[in-house]
N, C-alpha and C positions, 0 to 999 in steps of 0.2 A: 504494500500500500504506500502511495506517495502523498496521501492527504495528510497535511500537517495537523497534529494534535495540539491542544493548548493546555499549558500548565498555569495560565494566568488565574490567580485567585482574586476574583472580582469582589469577594466578600471581605477581604482582608484589609487591615489598616494601611498597608503600604500602597495598595491600589487606590484607596480612598484619598490618601495624601497626594499621590501623583495626579489623580484626576482633578482634585481641587486646585492644585497649583497650575495645571494646564488651563482650566476654566478661567482662572484669574488672568492668565496671560491673554486668553482669547477675548476677555472683556476689554483689555487694553488695546488689543488689535482692532476690535470693533470701533472703539473710540477714535483711533487713528484713521481707519477707513472712512468714518463719518466726516472727518475733516476734508478728505479728498472729494467726497460726494458734495459737500457744502460749497465747493468752488470758491468764488470770491466773497462769499458770505451773503446774508439776507439782503443787504442794501443793493448789491449789484445783481443778485438773482431777480429781485423785484423790478429793478430797472430794465433788465433784459426781457422779462415777461411783459412789462408794460409796453414794450415795443412790438408785442405780438409774436415773439420768437420762442422757439423750443430750446430747452437746455440740451447740453451735449449728450447726456445719457438718455434723454427722451428721444432724441434723433436716432440714436443707436437702437433703442427698443423698437421704434417704428420701422426701422430698416430691416431688422431681423425677422426670420420666420416666426410665426406665433408659437409661444411656449418652447422655443429652442434655447439652449444654454448660451451664455456669453462668458468666455474665459478672459477676465480682465487681467492685463499684464502690467506689472510695475505700478500698482496703485499708490504705493508709498514713495514714489520718486520725489526727491528733494526734501524728504523728511530730515529734520535736524539742521536745515539750512535757513537762509533768510527768505526763501521762496515758499509759495503755498504748496502744501502736500498734494502730490499728484502732478505737479509741474505743468499745469494749465493745458494738459492734453489727456484724453482718455484713449487707451489702446487696448486691443484684445482680439480674440478670435471668435467669430460668430458665424451662423449659418444664414445665408441669404439665397432664397430660391433653391434650397437644397445644396448650395455650394459653400464650403468652408472658406471664409474670407478673413483677411487681416483688416481690421477696421481701426481707423485713427480719427478722433474727433477733437478739434480744438475747443477749449472751454472759454468762450468770450466773456464770462463773468470774472475771469482772473486777468486783470490788466488788458482787457480787450482781446484776450487770446494770444497775446504776444509771446514770442518764444524766448525763454531764458536758457542758460547753459544746461539745465536739467531737462527742459523740453527737448532740446537738441539730442541729448544722449538717449532719452527715452524713445524718440522717433527713430534714431539710428538702430536701436535694438529691435524695434518693430519691423523696420525694413529688412534687417538681417533675418528675422524669423520668417518673413514672407518669402524671401529669396531662397533660403535653404529648404523650406518645406513646400515651395511652389503653391503659395496661397495668393489668389487675386487680392488686390489692395483697393480699399475704398476709403478715400479721405473726405471727411466732412469738415469743410473749411469755413472758418470765420475768425480771421486773425489779423491783427494790426502789424504783423511782421516781427522784426527783431525787437527785443527789449533793449532800447537804446542805451541805458546806463551800463549794460553788460556787453555791449557790442564787441569789445576787445576780445571777449571769450568765445563769441559765437560767429563772428563774421567769417573768418577764414575757415574753420572746420565746418561751419554750417553749409558750405557749398556741397558737402557730401549728400545733403538731402536730395538735391536735384540729380546728382550723379546716380544715387540709388534708384530713383524713379526711372531713369533711362536704362539702367542695367536690368531692372525688373522687366521692362518692356522688351528689351533685347533678348531676354531669356524666355520670351513668350508668355510672361505672366501679366495679365491685364491690370492696368491701373486706372482708377475711376475717381474723379473729383466732383463732389457735389458742393457748390459754393453758395453759402447762405448769407454771407455778409462781405466784409472787407477781406481782400487778399492782395495786399499791397507790397510794393518794393520787391525784395527778393521773393516774398511770398507769392507774387504773381506768377513765378515760374512753376509753382506747384500745380495749378491747373494747366499752365503752358506746356508742361512736360508730361502730362497725363494722357492716356490713350482716349479716354472719354471725359467730356466736361459738361456738367449740368449747372446752369446758373439760374438763381431765383430772380424773377422780374422785380424791378424797383428795389431790390435788396442787395443783390450781389454787386460788388465793385472790385474789379481787377485792373490794376494799372501799376506800371513801374514807378511812377511818380504822381502823387496827388496834385490837385490844383495849386496849393502853396509852393510846392517844389517846382512845378512847371513854370509858375510865375517868376520864381527866383532864377531858374536856369535859362529860360528863354524869353521871358517877358510876356508870354502868351496868357491871355485870360481864358479860363475854361471852367467847367463844372464836372462833378463826379460822373454824371450820366454820359456826357459826351466823351469823357476820357476813358471810362471803364465800366459803364453800366451793362447789365445783362442784355438789354435790347440792342445796344450798339455792337456788342461782341457776337450776338446771334445774327444780326443783319449785315453788319459792315466788316468787322475784322475777321469773323469766322472762328474766333477762339471757342465760342460756346457751341457745342453740338446740339444741345437741347436748352430751351428756355422754359423754366417751370413757372406756373402761375403763383405758387406759394411753396412753403417748406414741405408740406405734405405731398404736393405734386412732385417735388424734386426727389423725395424719398421713393415715391412710386416709380418714377422714371429710372432711378438707380437700380431698383429691384428688377425692372424689365431689362435693363442692360445686362445684368448678371444672368438673367434667364436665357438671353440670346447668345451667351458666350460659348455654348455647347461644351462646357467644361467637364473634363473627366479626370477622376483620380487615377494615378498611375502606379500606386503601390498595391499592397496586398488587400484582399477582401478579408474581413474579420471572420473568425470561426464563430459558431453559436456561443453566446455569452452565458456564463453561469455565475451566479452570485457567490461570494465567499461563504463558507459554512459557519464562520465566526463573525460576531457582531462588530461592525465598523465603529460603533460608538465606544467600544472598549479601547480603541486606540488612544483615548484621552488618558488612560491610566497606566501606560507602559513605560514612558520615559521618566526616570527619576529627576527630581528637581536638582539634585547634586549630580552633575554629569560625570563625576569620578566613579560613580556606581554603575557597573555595566548592566546591560539588559539584553535579552535574547531577541535578535531581529526577526527570528522565525515567527514570533508572536505578531509582529507587524506584517510580515509576508502573508501569514495565514488570514489576515483581515483585508488584504487588498487584491489578491490574485483569484482568478476564476476557480471556484470549487475548492479553494484553499489547497490546491494541488500543486506540489513543488517537488521536482526531481533534483535532489541535492547532488552536487558534483564534488568529488573528493571530500566526503564528510569527515574522514578520519585524519586528514592532512591539513596543516595550516588552519587549525580550528578557530583562530581569532577572526577569520574571514569566511563568511558563509557564501557559497556560490551555487547556482543551480538554475534550472529551467522552469518556466511557468507560462501561463497565458493570462493576459489582463485585458478585460473587455473584448475578448476574442482575438487579441493580437499576441503571438508568441514573443516572449522576452527572455533574456538572460539577466539574472540578478546577482549583484555583488553587494554584500551587506556586512558592515563591521559588527563583530560579536563582542569583542572585549577591548575595543579601542585601539590597542597597539598593533602595528603591522610588523611582523618578523620576516625573516628571509623566506620562510616557507609560504607565508601568506602572499608575499610579492610574486614568488614563482608560480604559485597556484593561480593568482589573478592573471598573470601574463598568458598562461596556457589557456585559461578560460576565455579570455578576450579573443585569442586567436581562433578558438573553436567557434565563437559567436560570429566572427568575421567569415569563417569558412561556410557557415550555414546562412549567413545574411540575417542574423537575428539581432534586433535592437537590444541595447543594454540599459539596465536600470541600476544606478548606484545609490545605495541607501547609506548615507554617511553618519558615522558616530566614531570618529577617530581622533586619537591624540597624536598621531604621526607614526613614523618609523622608529623602531627601538634603537636606543643609543647605549653606549657602554663599550668597554674594551672587547669583551667577548663577542659582541655582535658586530663591531667594526672588523674584527679579525675574521669573523665568519662570512663577511662579504655583504653586509646590509646595504652598503652604498650601491654596489653593482646590481644587487637584486632589486632594490628600490628603483634604480634607473631602468631596469628591465620592465618593471610594471608600468612606470611612467612612459617609457617608450611605446609599450603596447597601447596604452590609453591614447597617447598623442597621435598614433598612426592608424588607429582603428577607423575603418570606413563606415561601419554601421552607425545608425543614430544612437546617441546617448541621452539619457534622462537622468537627472540627479535630484535627490531629495535629501536635504540636510536635516536630520532628525534631532541630533544632539551636538556633540563636539565636532569641530572641523579645524584641527590645528596642524600647523607645520606642513611638511611635505605630504602628509596624509591627505590634505585638501587637494593636492595635485594628483596623487595616485588614484584618488577616488573621484576624479573628474570634476574638480571645482570649476569656477567660472573661467579661469584662464585656459581651460582645455576644451572650450567651445561645446558644451553639451547643447543639444537642440533646445532644451528647456531645463531650468533649475529653479526649484522651489524650496523654501525653508519652513520648518515648523516653528511656532513661537518659543519652543524650548531650545532652539539652536544657538550655538555660539561659535564664532570663527575668528582666529587670529594666528599670528606666527607661533605663539605658544600661550599657555594659560597665564593669567595676570600675575599670580604668585611666582611662577617660574621666571617670567620675564623680569619682574622686579628683583628677584633673587639674583639673576644673572648680572643685572646692572650693579647690584650691591657688591658682588664678588669682584667684578671688573674694577669698580671704584676703589675697593679695599686694596686690591693688588697694585693699582696705580699709585695710591698713597704710600704704600709700603716701598715701592720702587723709588719714590722720591724722598724717602726717609721721613715722611710726615706721619703725624698721628691721625688716624681716621676718625672723622666726626660721627660718632654713633647716633647722636640725636638727629643730626641732619639725615643720616641713613634711614632712620625710622620714618621720618617725614617723606623722604624721597620714595621709599617703597610704598607707603600708603597712597601717595599721589599717583604713582605709576599704576598701581593696582586699580585705582578708581578709573583712571583714563582708559586702560586696556579693557576693563570690564565693560565700560560704556561703549567703546568702539567695537566690541565683539558681539554686541546684541543684534538680533535680527532686524529691528526697525532701522538701526543705524546703517547696517549693510544693505538692506533693501532700498533705503533712501538714496544710496549711491549706485544703484542698478547692478549690484553684485549678485542679485537673483532676479527672478521674474515675478516674485510675489511671496509674501508670507501667507501660508494657508492653514486652515483648520485641519488637524490630522484626520478628522472624519471625512474630509473631502478629498483625501489623497487618491483614492481609487478613481473617483470621478475626474479629477484634474488630469491624472495620468492617462486615463482613457481618452479624454479630449485631445491630449497632446499626441498620443499614438495615432489617433484618427487623422490629425493634421499632418503628422509626419508622412503618412501614407498617401497624401496628396501628391508627393514626389515619387519618382521611381525607386524601386528597391536598390540599395547600394550594390555596386558590382563586387564580386568576390575577389579577394587579393590574388595576384598571380605571382608565379616565380618560386614559391616555396610552400611546403605543407606546414603542419603544426609541429613546432619544436617541443620535445619533452624537456621540462625544466629540471 
């Protein structure tokens, strides 16, 4: 039998404590998500509504097929910065006329929808997801262009926005712009470089320079409509392919454009879906609040894969890393999950072989992270931990199959790399509210700095200031703790969102479906699987 049993004691005090801690973190997450949904706040929301306009998320909801899901991406972008949580744009994957699309909607209630540095980074990530997964792109546009006070940070790299649009089109991936309001200056190139453009009559304004700039540059007197109105672009310039009567009509036309794309997914068809045998709600009580305490990732796997069915690979070797085969929402996957945090040479070699096997069969890989990194110490250095860790990282780096990563607990040091952290380009990466990520734990990092400082003082023949050392360590621990938390990391686009553990199966299912919009990865050529 390959069906995973469960040893989780849901009636015990440990489970209750873990569940309570996770629910507390989820309450904090809900509060932060509410900030993103609030946009620019009640004043600007009411002003926008007073103009008879829909909000960004309302536009998305009307664009999507009824009762279909929307996987929002990077909702906490810009968290912990001077900019509004969400970075004045909503991005995500949703179904339009039966087609999975990457949707991006500027939020005009936040500084007129202008783009700040975090808007730019969030948009880059959305375009990357669309290109790698072959998802048609729909931009819902109402933006005043660049946030001028931060132009030095966005002007030069911001040109990538338009390069990405042309590359999507060149790859045969349709790009659609529905323009509801202003799209000015550099923003004019967003519809200008899209395959299909819909503009709302009397509302949409697309021009390189507005009347004040034209006056200053040329002395010409002009108005918004003659310079860039929807009617002018539909009748005279030809930029607008469709002129919509109002916002609802623009969304209707957008849906009809998608319906006429004759779009076909090029990946695998899913197998019949079976729910897990164990309750997904119990995922709340698995991860300890103290991440130094290990937990069995099989308890997680049993609650996210189809039928709780898992064929474990090399179960008696490298026991700190669980590897094996499963199906999730009908899609075959290989899973690598940290069992006791530390990666030894055996785990690294086991992972490298498993990744090669997945590439040989074209099976996507799911990394479930809870790692403190590769083992250190004289015995392990002499045993080859560096070369074995390098072997694992090499396999992850050059794997051709799609990777998905979920950070459940710790993600420290090179373990973050070996388990396919952000730098290793997983197709999607999500974190649980229990996650922490840094070069090492706060206490360890502070301790290292203390040792280095102590040695430096000794080398100079000075007396080490013990009181200052205590203060330094406390300060460093607070800083590293704050910078390793999921909200901080998600705010900097180091993941695609912080998710409720109970939603893990659904989120991964949506991602696997999106991944299979693109062709199945080619199998590697030139060599077979090396035994490690």
